[in-house]
N, C-alpha and C positions, 0 to 999 in steps of 0.2 A: 504494500500500500504506500502511496505517496501522500505526503502531508505538506500544507503550507501554514505557517504561523503568522499572525498579524498583531502588531502593537500600534493601535490607532491613537494619534495625538491630534493637536489642533492645527498643525501645519505639516506634519510628517506621518508616515506609516512605515514602521520597521517591518521587514518581511524576512522570514526564515523558512527553511524547508527541510524535509527529511525524505530521502528516496527509499530508506529501508524500514522506517518506523522504529529505529533504535536510537539514532543520534541526530539532533537538530543542528543545522549549520546556517551561516549568514547567506543572504541573497542580496538585498539592497534596501535602500530607504527611498520610499516614494514621497515626493514633495508636492504640496498643493497650496493654494491660497488659504490664508487663515480662515478656519471654520467653513471652508467650501467643500462640504462632504459629498456633494454631487460630483465634483471634479475628482475627489479621492476615490469614490466608488467606481467611476469610469476607468481610472488608472488601475485600480485593483482588479477589475473585471478583465482588462486586457492582459494583465499578468496571469490571472487564473486561466484564461484561454490558452496562453502560451505554455504554462507549466502543466496544466491538466492534472491537478491533484485529485485524490479520492476523498479527502477530508480537508476542510479549512478550520483551523483553530484560531479563534478570535480572543484576544485579551479582554478580560471582563473585570474592570477595576471597581470591585465592591468596596464599600466603606469598611472601616475596621470593625464595625458592629454587625457586619454582614448585610446591611441595607444596600439597596440599589440607589446610588446618587445619580446626578445628571450625566456624568461621564459613562457610568455603567449602562444607563438607559440608552445613551447614544450608541455605544458599542453593540448593544443588543439589537437596536433598530437597524444599524448598518449591516450587522450579521444577517438579519432577516432578509434585507434587500439583496445582499450578495447570494444568499441561498436561493432566493426566488429567481434572480436573474441568471445565475450560473447553473442551477439544478444540482449543485454540489452541497452536501451536508456541511453546515457550519456548527461547530461546537464552541461553547463559551467556556473559557478557562480562567479561573481566578488568577489575577495578575498582581495582587497586592505585593508590594515591595520589589517587583522585578526590576524596575528602573534603578532603585536604590542599590539593590544587590549587584546589578550590572555595573553601576558606577564604581562601587567598591572593588569589584573584580578587575575593572580596567585600570584603576589606580594601583592596585597591587601588582598588575602586570606592567606598570611603569609606562602606560600609554599617556602621551601628552594631552593636556587639556583641550587643545585644538582638535586633535584626532578623536578624543573621547566624545566631543560634541557631535562629530560626524557619524560615529558608529554606535552611540548609545541606544538608539531606537532599534537597530538591528540586533544588538546584544540582548535587549529586553525581549524582542520577538523570539530569539533563540531560547531564552529561558522559559517563555510562555509555552512554546511548542515542546520543549524538553520536559517540563512539568506534566504536560498532557501525556506524552509518550510514556513517561515513567508510571503514570497512574493507570494506563491501560495494560501495562505489562504485569501488574500484580494479580 
């Protein structure tokens, strides 16, 4: 099975993938105009068409108390549109702390601040997808 992981932000969407269902890797960062989710969806759909995944794993930023805040609601809505438009199952994956964990990982790896800014969304997307892959292996 082939998987695509997405970390949706307000101007970028980090993308990761797994060809094997075992290990997630970086793909790219999709950039779009601030809060222009129609543009983001169009770009993501083009990527989905190219990559042809079996499952899309969408980061789902729940609040610390497990409630669905505005960002989680937006991710769920975008996920529903992607699933409807592509015909590919979208799974929501709790993404709490993935950006923070990714930042810490990149700092520990001695990645410069400038480069961290460019790859943080991809790294968060990798963590989102890897958390999902680990959960389905159990």
